[in-house]
Backbone of each chain as ProteinMPNN parsed JSONL, in Angstrom:
{"seq_chain_A": "MANTQAMCTSFKGELLVGHHNFGTGVTRGSTAADSFKAALYLASATVNAATTAYSASDEVSGTGYTAGGVAVTFGTVPSTSGTTAFVTPSASISYSSVTLSTAFDCVLIYNSTQSNKAVSVHTFGSQTVTAGTFTLTMPTNDASTGLIRLA", "coords_chain_A": {"N_chain_A": [[-60.049, -116.732, -41.552], [-59.5, -115.664, -38.17], [-60.468, -115.05, -34.806], [-59.0, -112.731, -32.549], [-57.988, -112.176, -29.325], [-57.78, -109.02, -27.794], [-56.759, -105.791, -26.626], [-58.272, -103.085, -27.968], [-56.521, -101.085, -30.211], [-57.415, -98.627, -31.027], [-58.948, -97.913, -28.849], [-57.026, -97.484, -26.878], [-55.792, -95.199, -27.86], [-57.981, -93.516, -27.724], [-58.393, -93.355, -25.012], [-56.455, -91.57, -24.308], [-57.475, -89.218, -25.172], [-59.796, -88.846, -23.843], [-62.264, -90.169, -24.497], [-63.682, -92.27, -23.339], [-65.591, -93.323, -20.511], [-65.822, -95.127, -17.764], [-66.679, -94.817, -15.259], [-68.6, -93.08, -12.688], [-69.725, -89.763, -11.981], [-67.707, -88.365, -13.039], [-66.84, -85.423, -14.432], [-66.502, -83.393, -17.178], [-65.816, -80.168, -18.005], [-65.447, -79.103, -20.448], [-64.881, -79.695, -23.922], [-62.485, -79.131, -24.892], [-58.912, -79.47, -25.235], [-57.058, -80.457, -22.347], [-54.964, -78.644, -19.999], [-51.56, -79.023, -19.131], [-48.965, -79.43, -16.674], [-45.576, -79.32, -15.408], [-43.816, -80.294, -12.645], [-40.99, -80.049, -10.515], [-39.264, -82.244, -8.276], [-37.67, -82.776, -5.118], [-34.771, -84.809, -4.52], [-35.108, -86.177, -2.229], [-37.776, -86.62, -1.995], [-40.927, -88.468, -2.19], [-42.266, -89.505, -4.785], [-44.302, -91.226, -6.909], [-45.855, -94.093, -8.506], [-48.057, -94.16, -6.899], [-48.765, -91.589, -6.49], [-51.295, -89.215, -6.696], [-52.001, -86.644, -7.373], [-50.763, -83.326, -8.075], [-48.618, -81.92, -5.628], [-47.353, -79.47, -3.42], [-45.634, -80.282, -1.53], [-42.383, -81.176, -0.781], [-41.615, -80.281, -3.244], [-39.296, -78.677, -5.463], [-37.642, -75.604, -4.594], [-36.648, -72.247, -5.067], [-34.734, -69.48, -6.362], [-36.397, -67.97, -9.023], [-37.993, -70.132, -9.599], [-41.301, -71.146, -9.863], [-43.816, -72.309, -7.759], [-45.496, -75.285, -8.588], [-44.514, -75.488, -11.067], [-43.899, -75.521, -14.631], [-45.701, -74.857, -17.716], [-46.686, -77.511, -19.875], [-46.368, -78.296, -23.228], [-48.497, -79.855, -25.359], [-48.536, -80.13, -28.398], [-49.049, -81.848, -30.406], [-51.466, -84.161, -31.265], [-52.463, -87.201, -29.525], [-51.269, -90.342, -30.827], [-51.452, -93.497, -32.631], [-49.602, -96.475, -33.203], [-48.869, -99.531, -34.638], [-49.695, -101.555, -31.994], [-49.691, -99.692, -30.034], [-50.486, -96.781, -28.204], [-49.596, -93.379, -28.005], [-48.14, -90.358, -26.695], [-46.395, -87.289, -26.687], [-44.874, -84.429, -25.264], [-44.683, -81.523, -27.317], [-42.702, -79.723, -27.198], [-39.646, -78.835, -25.559], [-39.35, -79.126, -21.983], [-38.772, -76.514, -19.924], [-36.963, -74.771, -17.454], [-36.201, -71.681, -16.784], [-33.579, -69.429, -15.888], [-33.147, -70.092, -13.129], [-32.313, -70.92, -9.739], [-31.616, -73.747, -8.162], [-30.739, -75.178, -5.512], [-30.852, -77.394, -3.885], [-30.633, -80.84, -4.347], [-32.428, -82.356, -7.01], [-34.467, -84.849, -8.605], [-36.597, -85.629, -10.186], [-39.52, -85.312, -12.184], [-42.882, -84.398, -12.222], [-45.598, -84.836, -14.265], [-48.651, -83.301, -14.653], [-52.245, -82.814, -14.721], [-53.418, -79.769, -15.057], [-55.843, -78.736, -15.584], [-57.738, -80.567, -14.779], [-58.137, -80.656, -11.837], [-55.465, -80.835, -11.024], [-54.619, -83.46, -11.349], [-52.477, -86.31, -11.27], [-50.313, -87.444, -13.883], [-47.88, -88.667, -14.959], [-44.685, -89.85, -13.792], [-41.328, -89.037, -13.938], [-38.081, -90.0, -13.517], [-34.63, -89.079, -12.961], [-31.042, -88.647, -13.148], [-29.651, -87.122, -10.268], [-29.742, -83.563, -9.893], [-28.528, -80.14, -9.738], [-29.114, -76.627, -10.164], [-27.655, -73.537, -11.02], [-28.255, -70.245, -11.202], [-29.138, -70.651, -13.796], [-30.403, -72.673, -16.518], [-32.668, -75.352, -16.606], [-33.31, -77.916, -18.701], [-35.536, -80.206, -20.082], [-35.303, -82.257, -22.625], [-37.379, -83.549, -25.089], [-38.065, -86.959, -26.03], [-38.16, -88.741, -29.215], [-41.347, -88.696, -30.692], [-42.827, -91.454, -30.833], [-43.992, -94.892, -31.107], [-42.138, -96.349, -29.754], [-40.483, -94.687, -28.23], [-41.935, -92.57, -27.277], [-43.073, -90.222, -24.814], [-45.222, -90.857, -23.099], [-46.841, -93.856, -23.078], [-49.243, -96.263, -24.068], [-49.202, -99.503, -24.2]], "CA_chain_A": [[-59.881, -115.69, -40.533], [-59.646, -116.1, -36.782], [-60.599, -113.942, -33.87], [-57.838, -112.567, -31.681], [-58.254, -111.363, -28.146], [-56.892, -107.856, -27.775], [-57.241, -104.454, -26.269], [-58.286, -102.395, -29.257], [-55.566, -99.985, -30.275], [-58.168, -97.372, -31.097], [-59.367, -97.599, -27.477], [-55.866, -96.91, -26.184], [-55.666, -93.818, -28.308], [-59.141, -92.75, -27.262], [-58.192, -93.069, -23.584], [-55.591, -90.388, -24.203], [-58.223, -88.004, -25.518], [-60.975, -88.747, -22.984], [-63.507, -90.61, -25.129], [-64.369, -93.322, -22.586], [-65.797, -93.061, -19.083], [-66.438, -96.307, -17.162], [-67.098, -94.482, -13.905], [-69.659, -92.086, -12.532], [-69.298, -88.562, -11.274], [-66.6, -87.707, -13.737], [-67.425, -84.33, -15.202], [-65.577, -82.542, -17.913], [-66.513, -78.932, -18.298], [-65.161, -78.633, -21.795], [-64.33, -80.703, -24.822], [-61.169, -78.662, -25.314], [-57.784, -80.177, -24.633], [-56.663, -79.992, -21.024], [-53.634, -78.063, -19.852], [-50.699, -79.851, -18.293], [-47.795, -78.758, -16.125], [-44.494, -80.192, -14.963], [-43.216, -79.814, -11.406], [-39.773, -80.759, -10.117], [-39.27, -82.686, -6.877], [-36.382, -83.034, -4.494], [-34.337, -86.205, -4.519], [-35.557, -86.766, -0.972], [-39.24, -86.762, -2.031], [-41.483, -89.778, -2.559], [-43.248, -89.313, -5.861], [-44.264, -92.507, -7.616], [-47.129, -94.511, -9.111], [-49.145, -93.919, -5.951], [-49.065, -90.152, -6.482], [-52.582, -89.006, -7.372], [-52.152, -85.253, -7.803], [-49.667, -82.419, -7.734], [-48.532, -81.383, -4.28], [-46.18, -78.626, -3.225], [-44.76, -80.915, -0.544], [-41.124, -81.684, -1.321], [-41.298, -79.704, -4.559], [-38.116, -77.821, -5.392], [-37.882, -74.181, -4.426], [-35.449, -71.461, -5.286], [-34.877, -68.277, -7.172], [-36.87, -68.123, -10.39], [-38.898, -71.283, -9.758], [-42.655, -70.922, -9.364], [-44.458, -73.541, -7.303], [-46.39, -75.834, -9.608], [-43.707, -75.76, -12.255], [-44.132, -74.815, -15.891], [-46.66, -75.466, -18.638], [-46.2, -78.511, -20.83], [-47.065, -78.12, -24.499], [-48.8, -81.034, -26.178], [-48.998, -79.562, -29.647], [-49.39, -82.939, -31.319], [-52.472, -85.009, -30.631], [-52.017, -88.586, -29.358], [-51.269, -91.165, -32.034], [-51.25, -94.929, -32.44], [-48.775, -97.157, -34.193], [-48.901, -100.923, -34.212], [-50.713, -101.7, -30.944], [-49.324, -98.757, -28.971], [-50.904, -95.381, -28.27], [-48.523, -92.598, -27.398], [-48.18, -88.901, -26.805], [-45.163, -86.669, -26.184], [-44.886, -82.969, -25.402], [-44.122, -81.097, -28.587], [-41.599, -78.8, -26.935], [-38.89, -79.141, -24.349], [-39.814, -78.553, -20.718], [-37.608, -75.714, -19.572], [-37.034, -73.888, -16.285], [-35.169, -70.706, -17.122], [-33.09, -68.468, -14.885], [-33.476, -70.594, -11.796], [-31.289, -71.479, -8.865], [-32.189, -74.852, -7.397], [-29.513, -75.62, -4.849], [-31.052, -78.715, -3.297], [-30.697, -81.803, -5.443], [-33.738, -82.852, -7.453], [-34.274, -85.964, -9.537], [-37.902, -86.133, -10.593], [-40.519, -84.372, -12.69], [-44.256, -84.896, -12.257], [-46.498, -84.208, -15.228], [-50.001, -83.39, -14.107], [-53.299, -82.145, -15.477], [-53.796, -78.584, -14.289], [-57.257, -78.461, -15.853], [-58.554, -81.532, -14.031], [-57.806, -80.693, -10.394], [-54.047, -81.167, -10.85], [-54.452, -84.912, -11.242], [-51.179, -86.781, -11.735], [-50.256, -88.203, -15.135], [-46.713, -89.545, -15.023], [-43.51, -89.475, -13.006], [-40.099, -89.361, -14.663], [-36.914, -89.78, -12.666], [-33.369, -88.903, -13.685], [-29.908, -88.433, -12.276], [-29.811, -85.955, -9.407], [-29.191, -82.334, -10.47], [-28.746, -78.802, -9.188], [-28.946, -75.579, -11.176], [-27.223, -72.279, -10.409], [-28.456, -69.099, -12.103], [-29.12, -71.224, -15.141], [-31.616, -73.246, -17.097], [-32.8, -76.809, -16.635], [-34.145, -78.256, -19.855], [-35.817, -81.608, -20.371], [-35.541, -82.398, -24.057], [-38.298, -84.671, -25.272], [-37.659, -88.002, -26.982], [-38.959, -88.829, -30.442], [-42.732, -89.059, -30.42], [-43.284, -92.632, -31.573], [-44.477, -95.989, -30.272], [-41.021, -96.921, -28.998], [-39.808, -93.754, -27.335], [-42.835, -91.502, -26.84], [-42.956, -90.019, -23.369], [-46.304, -91.584, -22.43], [-47.28, -94.878, -24.023], [-50.124, -97.355, -23.661], [-48.78, -100.578, -25.112]], "C_chain_A": [[-60.057, -116.295, -39.144], [-59.762, -114.866, -35.899], [-59.388, -113.891, -32.95], [-58.176, -111.651, -30.521], [-57.284, -110.193, -28.083], [-57.561, -106.678, -27.098], [-57.164, -103.642, -27.55], [-57.348, -101.186, -29.225], [-56.286, -98.64, -30.334], [-58.61, -96.931, -29.701], [-58.22, -96.953, -26.701], [-55.689, -95.438, -26.576], [-56.786, -92.948, -27.778], [-59.075, -92.48, -25.764], [-57.405, -91.778, -23.406], [-56.315, -89.096, -24.577], [-59.595, -87.969, -24.841], [-62.287, -89.17, -23.603], [-64.332, -91.536, -24.236], [-64.458, -92.975, -21.104], [-66.535, -94.252, -18.486], [-67.01, -95.993, -15.782], [-68.278, -93.536, -13.885], [-69.076, -90.877, -11.818], [-68.106, -87.874, -11.89], [-67.182, -86.657, -14.667], [-66.329, -83.547, -15.896], [-66.346, -81.306, -18.35], [-66.359, -78.468, -19.719], [-64.664, -79.797, -22.635], [-62.953, -80.287, -25.337], [-60.08, -79.5, -24.653], [-57.469, -79.593, -23.266], [-55.283, -79.339, -21.077], [-52.838, -78.902, -18.863], [-49.501, -79.029, -17.823], [-46.776, -79.785, -15.659], [-43.826, -79.557, -13.749], [-42.014, -80.685, -11.042], [-39.818, -81.102, -8.628], [-37.869, -83.033, -6.401], [-36.051, -84.525, -4.544], [-34.805, -86.924, -3.267], [-37.07, -87.008, -0.948], [-39.646, -88.201, -2.332], [-42.622, -89.533, -3.549], [-43.17, -90.554, -6.743], [-45.652, -92.839, -8.175], [-48.31, -94.26, -8.189], [-49.526, -92.448, -5.863], [-50.332, -89.897, -7.303], [-52.743, -87.587, -7.921], [-50.902, -84.463, -7.435], [-49.76, -81.995, -6.28], [-47.271, -80.54, -4.18], [-45.21, -79.227, -2.218], [-43.555, -81.54, -1.227], [-40.868, -81.257, -2.766], [-40.052, -78.833, -4.411], [-38.549, -76.381, -5.112], [-36.562, -73.453, -4.613], [-35.737, -70.283, -6.181], [-35.35, -68.625, -8.584], [-37.821, -69.281, -10.611], [-40.239, -70.961, -9.112], [-43.274, -72.251, -8.967], [-45.499, -73.995, -8.322], [-45.672, -76.099, -10.919], [-44.122, -74.953, -13.465], [-45.143, -75.566, -16.751], [-45.958, -76.462, -19.561], [-47.039, -78.387, -22.097], [-47.242, -79.452, -25.214], [-49.391, -80.527, -27.485], [-49.406, -80.593, -30.672], [-50.36, -83.87, -30.616], [-51.931, -86.431, -30.489], [-52.173, -89.381, -30.656], [-51.24, -92.635, -31.648], [-50.373, -95.442, -33.56], [-48.635, -98.597, -33.736], [-50.028, -101.086, -33.205], [-50.464, -100.737, -29.796], [-49.894, -97.365, -29.247], [-49.855, -94.56, -27.529], [-48.76, -91.111, -27.593], [-46.917, -88.349, -26.126], [-45.304, -85.156, -26.279], [-44.158, -82.542, -26.673], [-42.987, -80.092, -28.427], [-40.876, -79.243, -25.673], [-39.565, -78.508, -23.138], [-38.621, -77.816, -20.126], [-37.897, -74.793, -18.388], [-35.878, -72.905, -16.436], [-34.834, -69.799, -15.951], [-33.487, -68.871, -13.477], [-32.204, -70.956, -11.039], [-31.971, -72.494, -7.964], [-31.018, -75.566, -6.74], [-29.635, -76.994, -4.21], [-31.326, -79.72, -4.404], [-32.126, -82.27, -5.729], [-33.518, -83.933, -8.505], [-35.583, -86.487, -10.134], [-38.765, -85.003, -11.142], [-41.871, -85.081, -12.731], [-45.023, -84.12, -13.313], [-47.912, -84.394, -14.719], [-50.961, -82.51, -14.902], [-53.82, -80.962, -14.668], [-55.235, -78.165, -14.566], [-58.157, -79.337, -14.988], [-58.011, -81.694, -12.609], [-56.375, -81.145, -10.124], [-53.79, -82.663, -10.703], [-53.151, -85.356, -11.911], [-51.308, -87.579, -13.023], [-49.089, -89.175, -15.125], [-45.556, -88.956, -14.228], [-42.276, -89.93, -13.775], [-38.907, -89.017, -13.771], [-35.656, -89.694, -13.524], [-32.257, -88.71, -12.669], [-30.026, -87.113, -11.532], [-29.08, -84.734, -9.968], [-29.352, -81.141, -9.526], [-28.553, -77.815, -10.339], [-28.601, -74.284, -10.458], [-27.343, -71.161, -11.43], [-28.478, -69.548, -13.559], [-30.458, -71.79, -15.542], [-31.567, -74.767, -17.019], [-33.789, -77.153, -17.732], [-34.3, -79.763, -19.952], [-36.198, -81.692, -21.85], [-36.355, -83.672, -24.299], [-37.745, -85.701, -26.262], [-38.532, -87.948, -28.231], [-40.357, -89.347, -30.109], [-43.142, -90.236, -31.304], [-43.61, -93.745, -30.578], [-43.379, -96.595, -29.405], [-40.468, -95.984, -27.94], [-40.696, -92.616, -26.859], [-42.863, -91.408, -25.323], [-44.011, -90.796, -22.584], [-46.886, -92.571, -23.438], [-48.218, -95.87, -23.363], [-49.888, -98.475, -24.66], [-49.73, -101.765, -25.025]], "O_chain_A": [[-60.701, -117.332, -38.989], [-59.232, -113.798, -36.205], [-58.82, -114.931, -32.617], [-58.594, -110.508, -30.706], [-56.085, -110.37, -28.3], [-58.787, -106.599, -27.018], [-56.096, -103.528, -28.151], [-57.398, -100.373, -28.302], [-55.828, -97.648, -29.767], [-58.646, -95.738, -29.4], [-58.424, -95.992, -25.96], [-55.468, -94.568, -25.733], [-56.574, -91.788, -27.424], [-59.634, -91.491, -25.289], [-57.652, -90.999, -22.485], [-55.811, -88.002, -24.321], [-60.454, -87.168, -25.21], [-63.329, -88.601, -23.28], [-65.556, -91.583, -24.363], [-63.53, -92.411, -20.523], [-67.745, -94.384, -18.675], [-67.736, -96.803, -15.205], [-68.876, -93.23, -14.917], [-68.055, -90.973, -11.138], [-67.563, -86.92, -11.334], [-67.935, -86.981, -15.586], [-65.362, -83.103, -15.277], [-67.395, -81.401, -18.986], [-67.05, -77.55, -20.16], [-64.098, -80.759, -22.118], [-62.332, -81.004, -26.123], [-60.313, -80.154, -23.637], [-57.596, -78.388, -23.049], [-54.546, -79.464, -22.055], [-53.38, -79.421, -17.887], [-49.081, -78.074, -18.476], [-47.081, -80.97, -15.532], [-43.334, -78.431, -13.813], [-42.027, -81.9, -11.239], [-40.347, -80.337, -7.822], [-37.019, -83.506, -7.156], [-36.938, -85.377, -4.601], [-34.888, -88.153, -3.25], [-37.588, -87.55, 0.028], [-38.813, -89.037, -2.683], [-43.782, -89.378, -3.167], [-42.106, -90.892, -7.261], [-46.508, -91.963, -8.296], [-49.446, -94.157, -8.651], [-50.518, -92.105, -5.221], [-50.428, -90.312, -8.459], [-53.537, -87.36, -8.834], [-50.1, -84.881, -6.6], [-50.849, -81.743, -5.763], [-46.248, -80.86, -4.785], [-44.09, -78.74, -2.066], [-43.702, -82.343, -2.148], [-39.998, -81.816, -3.434], [-39.793, -78.307, -3.329], [-39.692, -76.003, -5.37], [-35.492, -73.999, -4.343], [-36.846, -70.118, -6.69], [-34.763, -69.477, -9.251], [-38.399, -69.41, -11.691], [-40.298, -70.553, -7.952], [-43.262, -73.207, -9.743], [-46.275, -73.195, -8.844], [-46.16, -76.84, -11.773], [-44.634, -73.841, -13.341], [-45.403, -76.751, -16.541], [-44.809, -76.276, -19.963], [-48.268, -78.375, -22.04], [-46.272, -80.091, -25.621], [-50.61, -80.5, -27.653], [-50.029, -80.268, -31.683], [-50.103, -84.315, -29.497], [-51.042, -86.832, -31.24], [-53.07, -89.132, -31.461], [-51.031, -92.978, -30.484], [-50.384, -94.939, -34.684], [-48.318, -98.855, -32.575], [-51.184, -100.794, -33.512], [-50.974, -100.944, -28.695], [-49.801, -96.844, -30.358], [-49.296, -95.015, -26.531], [-49.462, -90.673, -28.504], [-46.447, -88.887, -25.123], [-45.808, -84.651, -27.282], [-43.145, -83.13, -27.052], [-42.384, -79.663, -29.412], [-41.439, -79.941, -24.829], [-40.256, -77.495, -23.249], [-37.583, -78.42, -19.857], [-38.933, -74.13, -18.331], [-34.718, -73.263, -16.238], [-35.691, -69.454, -15.138], [-34.084, -68.093, -12.734], [-31.167, -71.256, -11.63], [-32.794, -72.146, -7.118], [-30.39, -76.442, -7.334], [-28.633, -77.681, -4.014], [-32.149, -79.48, -5.288], [-32.911, -82.538, -4.82], [-32.507, -83.932, -9.208], [-35.667, -87.647, -10.539], [-38.744, -83.884, -10.63], [-41.985, -86.209, -13.21], [-45.091, -82.892, -13.264], [-48.325, -85.507, -14.393], [-50.56, -81.608, -15.637], [-54.572, -81.137, -13.71], [-55.784, -77.326, -13.851], [-59.208, -78.897, -14.525], [-57.492, -82.749, -12.244], [-56.106, -81.772, -9.099], [-52.856, -83.078, -10.017], [-52.774, -84.853, -12.969], [-52.286, -88.297, -13.229], [-49.287, -90.382, -15.266], [-45.462, -87.746, -14.022], [-42.196, -91.079, -14.21], [-38.755, -87.878, -13.331], [-35.623, -90.172, -14.658], [-32.51, -88.62, -11.467], [-30.451, -86.107, -12.1], [-27.954, -84.84, -10.453], [-30.203, -81.144, -8.636], [-27.918, -78.125, -11.347], [-29.178, -73.968, -9.417], [-26.607, -71.136, -12.417], [-27.904, -68.899, -14.433], [-31.501, -71.441, -14.99], [-30.548, -75.384, -17.33], [-34.948, -76.739, -17.701], [-33.318, -80.505, -19.911], [-37.273, -81.253, -22.259], [-36.037, -84.735, -23.766], [-37.045, -85.35, -27.211], [-39.512, -87.205, -28.291], [-40.522, -90.301, -29.349], [-43.722, -90.054, -32.374], [-43.514, -93.559, -29.364], [-43.669, -97.282, -28.425], [-40.034, -96.427, -26.876], [-40.236, -91.767, -26.097], [-42.693, -92.412, -24.632], [-43.717, -91.334, -21.517], [-47.358, -92.183, -24.506], [-48.001, -96.269, -22.219], [-50.316, -98.405, -25.812], [-49.536, -102.763, -25.719]]}, "seq_chain_B": "MLITTTKGEIDDSLLEKKEGIIDTENETTRWVEYWQNNELVHRSVDMTLKRNVATLAVAQPLG", "coords_chain_B": {"N_chain_B": [[-19.217, -63.153, -24.727], [-21.975, -62.649, -22.682], [-22.634, -64.054, -19.538], [-25.186, -65.215, -17.505], [-25.057, -65.054, -14.081], [-24.734, -65.851, -10.562], [-23.888, -63.484, -9.678], [-24.767, -61.535, -11.3], [-24.627, -60.464, -14.767], [-21.785, -61.596, -16.435], [-18.883, -61.33, -18.406], [-17.867, -64.055, -20.39], [-15.153, -64.411, -20.713], [-14.003, -63.858, -18.376], [-14.459, -65.911, -16.751], [-14.169, -69.326, -15.629], [-14.806, -72.088, -17.595], [-16.566, -75.114, -17.417], [-17.618, -78.187, -18.751], [-19.682, -80.991, -19.654], [-20.726, -84.324, -20.605], [-23.004, -86.745, -19.632], [-23.868, -89.943, -20.151], [-26.297, -92.242, -19.69], [-28.251, -95.269, -19.197], [-30.705, -94.273, -18.709], [-30.865, -91.505, -19.292], [-29.522, -88.776, -21.259], [-27.281, -86.383, -20.354], [-26.31, -83.097, -20.594], [-24.159, -80.729, -19.335], [-23.208, -77.464, -18.219], [-20.911, -75.424, -16.613], [-19.934, -72.399, -14.981], [-17.242, -70.886, -13.403], [-15.976, -68.701, -10.913], [-13.196, -67.572, -9.387], [-12.948, -70.038, -8.013], [-15.551, -70.386, -7.252], [-18.774, -71.564, -7.851], [-20.771, -70.091, -10.183], [-22.615, -70.308, -12.147], [-24.729, -72.785, -13.431], [-26.045, -74.856, -15.819], [-28.32, -77.265, -17.172], [-29.021, -79.655, -19.64], [-31.174, -82.119, -20.487], [-31.973, -85.239, -21.896], [-34.521, -87.475, -21.74], [-34.547, -91.012, -21.709], [-35.661, -93.401, -20.819], [-38.862, -93.968, -20.749], [-42.299, -93.788, -19.645], [-44.429, -96.547, -19.822], [-47.519, -98.132, -20.115], [-49.019, -101.247, -19.829], [-51.777, -102.365, -21.512], [-54.299, -104.636, -20.878], [-56.371, -107.237, -22.048], [-58.315, -109.319, -20.396], [-58.527, -112.861, -20.634], [-61.607, -114.665, -21.067], [-63.426, -117.172, -19.266]], "CA_chain_B": [[-20.607, -63.477, -24.455], [-22.339, -62.437, -21.285], [-23.209, -65.214, -18.869], [-25.969, -64.911, -16.308], [-24.47, -65.735, -12.932], [-25.268, -65.451, -9.261], [-23.392, -62.139, -9.411], [-25.149, -60.719, -12.445], [-24.061, -60.876, -16.044], [-20.332, -61.474, -16.476], [-18.327, -61.797, -19.671], [-17.328, -65.409, -20.196], [-13.696, -64.387, -20.708], [-13.576, -63.68, -16.987], [-14.929, -67.077, -16.011], [-13.659, -70.645, -16.023], [-15.93, -72.901, -18.077], [-16.473, -76.572, -17.354], [-18.81, -78.787, -19.327], [-19.549, -82.423, -19.824], [-21.878, -85.133, -21.012], [-23.17, -88.001, -18.914], [-24.821, -90.762, -20.906], [-26.673, -93.46, -18.977], [-29.372, -95.955, -19.849], [-31.931, -93.515, -18.432], [-30.895, -90.176, -19.878], [-28.283, -88.134, -21.678], [-27.243, -85.096, -19.672], [-25.247, -82.16, -20.956], [-24.127, -79.662, -18.343], [-22.163, -76.457, -18.364], [-20.712, -74.644, -15.388], [-18.98, -71.293, -15.001], [-16.672, -70.67, -12.069], [-15.197, -67.484, -10.71], [-12.409, -67.685, -8.15], [-13.313, -71.303, -7.377], [-16.948, -70.353, -6.814], [-19.727, -71.864, -8.909], [-21.671, -68.944, -10.354], [-23.644, -70.655, -13.134], [-24.803, -74.19, -13.848], [-27.225, -75.2, -16.588], [-28.395, -78.686, -17.512], [-29.95, -80.054, -20.708], [-31.3, -83.562, -20.299], [-32.927, -85.972, -22.73], [-34.937, -88.712, -21.087], [-34.598, -92.181, -22.595], [-36.563, -94.433, -20.292], [-40.135, -93.303, -20.541], [-43.266, -94.627, -18.964], [-45.368, -97.27, -20.68], [-48.475, -98.958, -19.385], [-49.529, -102.354, -20.623], [-53.227, -102.539, -21.457], [-54.53, -106.076, -20.99], [-57.733, -107.759, -22.16], [-58.269, -110.591, -19.68], [-59.304, -113.917, -21.268], [-62.819, -115.122, -20.377], [-63.577, -118.616, -19.176]], "C_chain_B": [[-20.886, -63.302, -22.969], [-23.032, -63.681, -20.717], [-23.982, -64.731, -17.647], [-25.419, -65.733, -15.143], [-25.156, -65.267, -11.651], [-24.839, -64.028, -8.901], [-23.731, -61.18, -10.553], [-24.493, -61.229, -13.714], [-22.57, -60.58, -16.07], [-19.845, -62.008, -17.813], [-17.633, -63.138, -19.456], [-15.807, -65.445, -20.188], [-13.137, -64.257, -19.287], [-13.919, -64.893, -16.124], [-14.235, -68.335, -16.513], [-14.859, -71.518, -16.39], [-15.614, -74.382, -17.936], [-17.752, -77.136, -17.959], [-18.599, -80.281, -19.514], [-20.851, -83.062, -20.26], [-21.864, -86.411, -20.19], [-24.252, -88.79, -19.637], [-25.074, -92.045, -20.138], [-27.816, -94.128, -19.73], [-30.675, -95.182, -19.67], [-32.008, -92.186, -19.14], [-29.524, -89.778, -20.394], [-28.305, -86.722, -21.127], [-26.04, -84.29, -20.144], [-25.288, -81.003, -19.966], [-22.991, -78.703, -18.638], [-22.108, -75.645, -17.07], [-19.734, -73.501, -15.666], [-18.556, -71.004, -13.571], [-15.923, -69.349, -12.053], [-14.501, -67.591, -9.363], [-12.848, -68.89, -7.32], [-14.73, -71.315, -6.794], [-17.855, -70.623, -8.015], [-20.73, -70.722, -9.022], [-22.748, -69.203, -11.412], [-23.571, -72.151, -13.403], [-26.124, -74.403, -14.567], [-27.146, -76.656, -17.016], [-29.407, -78.877, -18.626], [-29.992, -81.579, -20.697], [-32.34, -84.135, -21.257], [-33.254, -87.289, -22.049], [-34.999, -89.838, -22.113], [-35.641, -93.184, -22.119], [-37.882, -93.775, -19.915], [-41.139, -94.276, -19.94], [-44.226, -95.255, -19.969], [-46.258, -98.114, -19.795], [-49.001, -100.025, -20.316], [-51.032, -102.476, -20.431], [-53.542, -104.004, -21.749], [-56.018, -106.373, -21.115], [-57.724, -109.161, -21.561], [-59.082, -111.653, -20.42], [-60.522, -114.306, -20.435], [-62.817, -116.644, -20.328], [-62.348, -119.3, -18.627]], "O_chain_B": [[-20.12, -63.755, -22.118], [-23.905, -64.269, -21.355], [-23.479, -63.933, -16.856], [-25.332, -66.959, -15.22], [-26.034, -64.405, -11.669], [-25.35, -63.437, -7.95], [-23.073, -60.157, -10.745], [-23.881, -62.297, -13.727], [-22.139, -59.467, -15.77], [-20.341, -63.025, -18.298], [-16.912, -63.333, -18.477], [-15.221, -66.413, -19.705], [-11.959, -64.513, -19.038], [-13.692, -64.892, -14.914], [-13.778, -68.405, -17.653], [-15.798, -71.669, -15.608], [-14.527, -74.837, -18.293], [-18.842, -76.622, -17.709], [-17.467, -80.764, -19.53], [-21.912, -82.438, -20.281], [-20.834, -87.076, -20.071], [-25.402, -88.359, -19.724], [-24.161, -92.85, -19.955], [-28.287, -93.63, -20.753], [-31.641, -95.412, -20.398], [-33.089, -91.765, -19.551], [-28.505, -90.359, -20.021], [-29.229, -85.954, -21.395], [-24.901, -84.755, -20.094], [-26.329, -80.373, -19.78], [-21.967, -79.066, -19.217], [-23.133, -75.243, -16.52], [-18.825, -73.632, -16.485], [-19.378, -70.894, -12.662], [-15.32, -68.939, -13.045], [-15.152, -67.69, -8.323], [-13.083, -68.793, -6.115], [-15.059, -72.149, -5.951], [-17.719, -69.99, -9.062], [-21.452, -70.422, -8.07], [-23.681, -68.413, -11.558], [-22.489, -72.711, -13.579], [-27.192, -74.165, -14.004], [-26.062, -77.211, -17.2], [-30.511, -78.335, -18.576], [-28.97, -82.241, -20.877], [-33.435, -83.593, -21.408], [-32.373, -88.115, -21.812], [-35.447, -89.64, -23.242], [-36.4, -93.741, -22.913], [-37.99, -93.109, -18.885], [-40.839, -95.456, -19.754], [-44.761, -94.579, -20.847], [-45.794, -98.734, -18.838], [-49.383, -99.745, -21.452], [-51.505, -102.667, -19.311], [-53.095, -104.546, -22.76], [-56.83, -105.823, -20.372], [-57.181, -110.088, -22.161], [-60.22, -111.384, -20.805], [-60.459, -114.273, -19.206], [-62.286, -117.314, -21.214], [-62.329, -120.523, -18.494]]}, "name": "protein", "num_of_chains": 2, "seq": "MANTQAMCTSFKGELLVGHHNFGTGVTRGSTAADSFKAALYLASATVNAATTAYSASDEVSGTGYTAGGVAVTFGTVPSTSGTTAFVTPSASISYSSVTLSTAFDCVLIYNSTQSNKAVSVHTFGSQTVTAGTFTLTMPTNDASTGLIRLAMLITTTKGEIDDSLLEKKEGIIDTENETTRWVEYWQNNELVHRSVDMTLKRNVATLAVAQPLG"}
């Protein structure tokens, strides 16, 4: 046998469910799963890895769209496979009966339980919607295509 | 079939339908539009993201 340097896969999975806390002053009021939301941003916005929390600045607006976006359902707990931890919303993210006339190209997933802290930013080809529905269909929840992965 | 439009619900037989698929390395997008007298009155988009976010977790060697 030989020892192998590695980030433990179990740790990656446990990060996704809040088992570890290397800092101070981090308080969780509940052991229940957090709630997450998805907000759309204009193509002219600057939302990226430096984004720390949801902001209404440069968020889309229009008929039928509520600031802050819609709830994201994580019905399946995070998993690990190989050396990758991953989690994917268990349902599509859908904005129904909206008119979004100004082009948008980005969705921010954020934790609405933990002070709207940012989770991930996903960009796509610029879109508009007219009296219709914008649906983001989720990829297969696995180590290769899961929406959020720690590899 | 009734279509929700900017002018209320209208039977699709009275509208011109346009639809398409755009497949890129980042996403697959299916869109459908309904037009009335050269005016866009409905547009819906269904998009599947392909390029998702992954973070590499690294254990730095010691010594």
